[in-house]
N, C-alpha and C positions, 0 to 999 in steps of 0.2 A: 186617510182621515179627512172627514168633511171640513172645509174651511170654516173658521169660527164665524164668518160673516154670513153664513148661509141660513141661519135660523135666528128667530128672536122670540122671547116670551111675549105673549099677547100683552099689549099696553095696559089693559086693565089690571093685569096681575104683576106688573113691574113695580118694584119699590120706588117711592118718590123721596127725594132727598130731604124735603122739608117736613116729612112725617116722623123723622127720627132725630134724637138728641145727640147724634154723633155725626162725624163726617163720613157719610155713606160711600161716596166715590173713593175716598182714601182707603176705607176698609176693604172695599171690593177689589181694589188694586192689588191686594195681597193674595187673591185667588188666581191661579195660573191654570192654563190648559195643560193636559198631560197626555202623552202618546207613547205607548209601550209596544215593543216588538218581542215576541216570545218564540223560541225555537219550536219547529213542528213536532219534534220528538219530546217536548216537555210533557210532564205528567198532566198538567192542567190545560194543555192545548185543546184536547178534545172537548172539554166542557166549557172553557172560557174563551177559546179562540187564540190565534197567534197575533192578532193586532187588537189592541185595546186602547180606548180613548175615554177621557173623563177630565176630572178637575183635581187640583191639589191646592193646599193652602200653606203659604210661607209662615212658619211659626218661630223660626230662629234664623240666624245668618246662614242662608243657603240651604236651610232644612225645610223640606216640603212634606206635610202630612197629607195622606190620601187614604182611600180605601184599599185594603190590601190585595183584593182580587185583580185590580188593575195592573199590579206590578209583580205578582207572584211569578217567579222563574223568568223575569224579563232579562233579555240579553242587552237591550238598549232602551233607554228612556229619554224622551225629549220633553222639555218644559217650554210652553208657548206663553210669552209675556205680553202684557197689554200693549207695549210699545212696538210690537211686531217682531221683537227678537226671539230667537229660538236658542235655548241653552241645553246642552247635553246634561243628563243626570245619571245617577247610579242608584239602583234599587238597594237601599241600605238595610232595610229590615221589614219583617212582616210577622204579625202576631195573630195566629189563627183563633185564639180565645176571644179577643176583642174584635178582630177584623181590621185593625189599623195597619197601614203600611207607611214606610218612610223612604223618601228619596233625598239624596244629597246632590245638590247642583254641583256640576263640575266647572262651572264658570260663574262669573259675578252676575247676580240677579239684580242688584240695586232695587230691591222691593222691601218695603217696611214690613216686618213681621206682625201678625195679628196677636194680640194678647189672649191668653187662655182664660175663659170665664169659669163659672161654677155651674155645671149642668144640674146638680141636685137641687139648686135653688129655683129652678124654673118651674112654672106651673101651667097646667092646662088653661088655655085661653091667652097665654102670653103672645104678644106680637113678635115675630121673628122675621129675619130675612134668610132665605136659602140662596146663597151666592154662588154664581157660576163664573167661569173665566169669561171676561169680556164686559164686565160692568153691569150697570143697571138693566140694559136690554136683555141680558142673559141671566137675570136673577129674578126671584119670586118673592113678593110680599106675602108672607104666610103666617100661620099661627099654629101654636102647639095644640093638637086636638086629642092627644092621648099620651100617657107615659105608662108603659106596661111591659110585661114579659114578652120576649119574642123568641120563638124556637124555630130555627131553620132546618130544612130537610137534610142539610149536609153536615149534621152533628155539630150544631152551633146553637148557643143559648145565651141570650142577654137577660138578666134579671129585670132590667128596666130600660127599654129602648124608648126613644122619643119619636112621636109620629106628628107629621105636619101636613097641613092642607091650606091652599091648593098645592099640588105636587109640582116639583121641578121636572121638566121633561128630559134633562140630561143629568140625572141625579148623582152619578158615581163620583165621589170625592168632593162634592159640594160643601161649602162652608155654612154651618148654621150659626147665625149671628144673633145675639140677644140685643135688647134695646140700649145697651151701652157700647155696642160695637165690638163685643168680645166673642171669641170662638167658643161655642158650647156644644159642638158636635160636627160629625162628618157624614155626609149622605152615603147610604149604602144601597137602598132598594127603592123600587116603586111597587106598591101593593094596591090591591083593590079591596074596598070595604063597602058594605051596604048601609046607607043611611036614608031614612024616610022612603024606603022602597026603591031607591036608586043607587046604582053603583057609582062610586067616586074613587079617584086615585089619591093616595097619600104617600109621602115619603117616610121611610124608616131611617132614622138617624142614630148613629152610634155616639152615645154621650161622651163628652170630652173628659169627664172625671175618670173614665176607665184608662185613659192614656197616661195619666200622671204617675201611677205606680210602675209602669212598664217602659216609659220613655228612655231612661238611662240605659237599660238593658238593650233596647232595640238599637240605640246609637252605638253601643260598644260591641255587642255580639251579633246583631242582626236578628235576634229572637230573644224571648224571655229566658233568663238564665235559671231555669228550674226544670225538674222533670216534666215531660209533656204528658198530657192526658192521653189515655188509650183512644185509638181511632180504629174503626172497623171498615170504613169505606162503604157505608151502607146509607142509601137515601131513603127516607121514610116519610109517611104522612099519616094523619089520623083520619080514619073513616069509621063512623058509628062506634066510637070508644074502642077502636081496635087500631093497633099500630101496624100499618101495612108497608112492606118494602116496595118502593116504586123505582128503584134503580140500584145497581151494584157497580162500584168503581173498579175498573179493570185493574188487575194486578194487586188489588187491595186484600186485606185479610178475609173479608166476607166472600169475596170471589173465590179465594183459595179453599174456603170452607164449603164451597158449592151452594151457598144461599142463592135464592132466585127471586126475581121480581114476582110479586104476588104473595110471597111468604108473609104470614102474620106473626109478629113477635109477641108472644104471650107473657113471657117472664124472663127476668135477668137474675141468674143465680138463685132460682127458685122463688123469686118475689114477682108477683104479677105487676105488669105495666100496661097501661091503657093510653098513655100519652107520650109525646116526644120528650117532654120535660122529665117525666118519671124515668123514662128509658135512659136519657143522657145522665141524669144525676146518679142513678143506680150504677151505670157502667163506669162513670168517672170515679165513683166512690170505691171501686174494687182495687184501685192502685194506679200506678203510673203506666205509661205506654209500655207494652210488652206483656202485660198481665193477661191471663186467660179470662175470657168473658163467657160464662156458661149461659146459653140461651135455650129457652123452650119455644119451639117454632111450630106453627100449624100450616100445612100446605096440602090443598086438595083432599081434605078429609083425614089427613094423617097428622098426628102430633108427635114430635120427636125432640130430643135434646141434642144439642151440638155445642161444642166448645170452640170458640173463635179466639185465636191468639192475636191480640191487638198489636198495633205498631205505632210508631211515631210518624205522623204524616210528613214531617219535614224530611225523613229519610228517602222519600219518593220524589222530592223536588229537586230540580237542578239548582245549584248554587249560582247566584248572579255573578257575572264576570266582573272582576276588578279591572278598572281602567287605569 
């Protein structure tokens, strides 16, 4: 893991304490560095790697909120604090629907939790801080540039994600702070968009309001305590109003059904789909994980029907070790 001192946000993009009506340094002290080690035989190791580093935010006594892909199947988690201490943590929970992950510190953090704000009340144009571990020099003075639907290629959909610019270079698990110093989201991705003929990078942030209904379950059970959505293990993208398969998860249902990269998904259960959103909503509407998903597929001039038996993706993941 790179040392936290090896990089800095360009000074022009760093937040300045006197620009905000809250104690910026105190709020940013709640953001910690996070380093996770994942077994080489873990299901997610091939796509996400065996060593993952990012950020987390203390939201309760010893409880750290982060983005779930950093800690999925982690056998060990380390929290790097502003005062130089390193505290071991336990990957407590992960929600594949929202993308949130929770870590329980196994030692005393002595870090003040950040209060949770209301992400629904935010507006495009609002000034925000995207906070990284290490204080102002590793945080970005940003603004909300969009609030809109986000569909991810890995069977993931947010009805309304938050997008910020300028982008944080170490975005995973960053804290999105509003002008009151409240936590209103967790950094997930960096994306490129075109504006005025130029490409610029933005961060996609998972809104904090999505945490509130699932937090108790994640703390108690490590996941949301209700039937899982069906999962196919199929990576897709939209090309010219066609839903094209760009990857197949090894050992997943789509692989077992012999779907291939380059396949075009034309319909789900007889209903035409031309977007990821329509595909996901139709599939998830068929029932819980385990339900059969009838697909109409086009491949190299041939159209055929195939039924894929979905699964619960949690069944493929290694359970984190209890310490």
